N, C-alpha and C positions, 0 to 999 in steps of 0.2 A: 737679456735678448727677449726678442720678440717670437723665438719659435715656442710657442704653447702647443696644447695639446691640440694639433691641428689635422684633421683628417682631411684630406686634399679631395678633389673633385676626381673623376674618372682619370686612370692612368694614361689613356689617349690623349683626354684635354689637358692633362698636367704637361705630357710631353711637345704639347703645341704650344703651351703656355711658356715652358722654356727656352723654347727656339724660334718664336713667333717673331717675325719682325713688323717694325711699325710702317708707318707709312713711308714716302719719301722723307731721306733724311734731312732735306733741307726744308721742310714742313715748317712753318711756325706755329701752328695750332691755332686755337681761336684767341681772340683779343684778350690779353691779360686785364686784370682788374686796373683802372685808373689810379694814378699816382693821388693818395690823400683821401680816397673816396669813400674810406670806411672811417673816417676819423670818430672817435667816440664808442665804436662798436667792440664788442668783447668776443671773443671764440674762443671754446674749451674742445680740445681734441684729446681723447684718450687711446690709449695703444699698450700694448705690452711691452714696449721697448724700454731697455735700459741700457747703461754703459755706453759703448762707443756707438750704437745705433742711435740711443736716444739722444746723443751729442750733435749726431749727423742731421737727424729729423727736426731738432731746436734750430739748428742755422738754416734751415729751409723756412721754418717758421718765422725766424727773426727776418728772413729778408723780405716775405710775405707782409709781416707787420709795416718794417720800413717804406716798402712802397705802397701800402696802402692806410698807414695810418692805424689799423685796426691793431687792438690788444690781442695776441693769442697765448694762452695757458694750456700748457701741456700736463697731461695727468697719466701716469704710468699704473697701469690696473695689475699689474702682477701678471701669472700664468692663467688664472681663471678669470678671463675678460668675459666669458659668457655670464657667469654668474654676477659679475661686477655690474655689466652694463644691465643684467634682467632686472636686477635690485633698484639700481638708480632710475630704469625707465618707469619701473611701479610705484617709486615712490615720486615721481613728477621730477625728478632731478637730472634727465639724460645731458648726456656732454652734447655739443653742437654738432663734432664730428667724432668718429670712432675709426680705428684701422682695424679691420677683422682679419683676422688670422685664419678663418675657417670658412671656406665656401658654404659649407653646410649653414653657417650662422646668419649669412648675407641672406637666405632664402627664409630661415626662421624669424628673423627680424622683419622681412617685408610680410610675412603671412600674419603675424601679429599686430600690424600697423604701425610698427614703430619708427619705419624708414621713410624717407622721402626721396621720390625719384630724382633725379639730376635735372637741372634747367637745359634748356635748348642750347645753351651758352657752352655749358659744360660737355653735354651730348658732341657739341661739334669739335669742341678740343680734343676729345677721345677720337673722334672719327677722323682726324687730321693725323694724331700723332701716335695711335697705337694699332697693331693688327686687328683683323676683326676677330679673332679667337678671344683677344683682350674684352671686346663689348660683350660677346658671347657669354663670358664667365662672369660678368658684372650685371647680367639682364635676369630677370626673374618675371615670367608671364607677360614678354614684348616689352616690358619697362627696363631701362637702364638704372640701375641704381647706386652704381658705384665705380671708381676709378682706382685702377691697380695700381699702388704706389711702389712695390718693391718684389721681385720674386729672387726664388733661391733654388739650386740643386741642391738637393736633401740626400743624394746617393754617393756621398763622398766619406772614403775613410783616410783619416790622416795618421800620419806615423813618423815618429822620432828617426830620421836617415839614421844617426849614430848609433843609437840603439840596436838596427838593425845590421850594421855592420857589424857591431860587435859580436852579435849573436850569429851571426853567418845567417841570418834569415833574408827570404827572398819576398818579394811582392807576390801575393796568390793571384793565382788565376780564375780560381772557383773556390767555394765555400769549404769542399773538402781539403784544398791547400790552405786556406785561412787556417783551420782547425789546426793543421799541421805547424803552420807559421805561430801559432800562440803556443804550443808544444816547445818550437825550437826557442822562443825567446822565454819562456818559464825555465828551460834547461839553463839558460845563460844568466839565471838568478834575478832578473827583473820580471815584475809581475806586467803581463803583456797588455791588458785591456785597463781602461780609464773610463769607467761610466757615470755619467750624471744622474744618479737615480734619485737625486733630490728635488730634481726637475721631471716632473711627470711627462712633458711633452718631447724630452730626449727619448724616453722608452717607447713611447707611441710611434716615434720616427723609425727606431729599431725594429720595432714590429711591422711598419707599413712595408718596410724594403723587404724584409724577409717573406711576408706574406704575399706580396706582388709576385716576388719569384718563386715560392713554393704553390701557390692556387693560380697564378696569371692574372692578367688585366681584366677578364670579364667577372672573375670572382672577385676581385678586388672592388670592381663598381657595384656589386652585389651588395658586399659586406657595407659597403661605404652608405650603400642606400637604404639598408636594413632588410634585405629583401631575402638575407639568411641570417640563421641564427649564429651567436658567437659558441655555439657547442659544437658549430658543424667540424667535421673532421679536419678540414682544410684549418681552421683557425688551431685545433689542437696540435698538430704535424708543425705549425709554426712557432707555437710556444715551446714545442719539445726541440725544435732546431736553435732557439734563442738558449733554453735552457742547457743544451750542449757545450756552450761556451761562456754561458754566464756562471760560471762554477766559483767558488770561492778562491781557488788558487789563482784563478785568471784574472779577476777582477780586484785592482787597486783597493785596499781597505776590506776585501771580502763584501760577502753580500750586504751585510748589516752595515759596513760602514759606507757603502757606496750610496747608500740610502740618504746620505746625509751630504753628498756632493752635489755642488751647483754646476750648471756648465761652464762657466768660465775657469773654476777650480779645476774640472776634469781637463780642460783643455791646458792649464798651467802645469799639471800633475806631469804630463807627456813632455812640455816643452821648455820647463823650467832649466835654470844652470845644474839641479841636480834632479833629473826625473825619476818619478816615482813608477811610470809605466811606459810603455812604448807605442800604443795606439789609442786613439780617440776616433769615435764615429760620429758625424754630424755634418751638416751642409757645408757648403763654399764659405759661409761667413765664419767658420773656424780660422780664417786668413787673418780676421780682423782682429781676432783675441789673440792670436800668436803675437802679432804684430804690435799691438797696443800693450800687451800684460807679459811679454816674454824679450830676451836678447836673441830668440831663435829668427832666423832669416827663412823666410818661405821660398821654396825652391832649392834652398841649401841645407839646412838642418830640418825644415820641415817639408814634406812631400805629401801627395794622397794617391789612393788608386779607387777604381769603382767600386760600389759594394759588390761583392763578389757573386757570380751566378750561382743557382743551386739546383744539383741535376739536371745540368744543359739549358737552364732556363735563359732567354734571350736578354741580351742587355736592356735595361730597364732604368729609367729616372725619376723617382719620386720629387715633384716640386711641391714648392710651398709659397705663398705670396700673402701680402695685406692688401686688402681693399678699403679705399677711405669711403664712406658712408655717411650719409646726412641724418642728424636724429633731429633737427631743427630745421624749419622751413622758414629761414631768411635769408635776405641778399649776402650776407657776410658769410654764413656757411657755403653757400654756391659759389661764392668769388672763391674760397679757402679750395674749393675742389676744383673749379676751374683753373686756379694757379698750379695745383698738384698734377695737372691733366697737361699742361704746357711746357 
């Protein structure tokens, strides 16, 4: 999956990102690349996508290739896309396009001169097909550098409805009730939580949701911008909150076993025919894994609730997304960005 270690932008901006409306629904966007206009051109696109998301992306790229005649090669970078891209950029072998899962990476690569601003045609497509907030989140120092390709609500907690019914567990309304629910499920004989500790980004997502609720959006923004240290009491409190639920008895495989579990496996552990756990936290894209990899039906065997409030914190959503950026300055690269924006 694309959900790598992604520290999102400010909480307020992310709330806008998740709810922003584009322009008129009937808007057609900028002109798409002409048929056959890129015959003989080759484009490499790099992203963290794997599995079903990779397949969906490759279908989009195949349609672009069929329309334009260009060859498009997809490269999966794995979770550590920042290191992979940085190494390739330093070696003079950067891909033409990358989907960045961290807004901070956009600024970083702009500041080190690795990215090319989008063309006027791409900018026109963005203006016609996206809300203003999307342009703002893709802009650095007044220049538009990217096209947002996908966004996700990463404040959803998924549960096996049958396991809840068997345990007599109820959907929790706040974090204290969540802790109680874990205990109820454990008492029924089923391990409550499935955690993908083998994918660092899932642990980061857990932390972001807890921190936003413990410290609030202003401090969340400050931590994201490195304006407060990771030794701040708010960070310690958030980690202690996670430690309260990430106990060996609460986590499938125990703490050491969970460190070997990858994200898709963590979902399957909850929604397989013989579930090992009852709850898995991650974004709305969990639904795709459930449908692709298990026989469970979303809305029947699988459901979700919002990440619970902590000590009366307001309802909050952590969002994530991937922004397509140009690492090479070519007509074909800009044509692909234009296609993704229309």
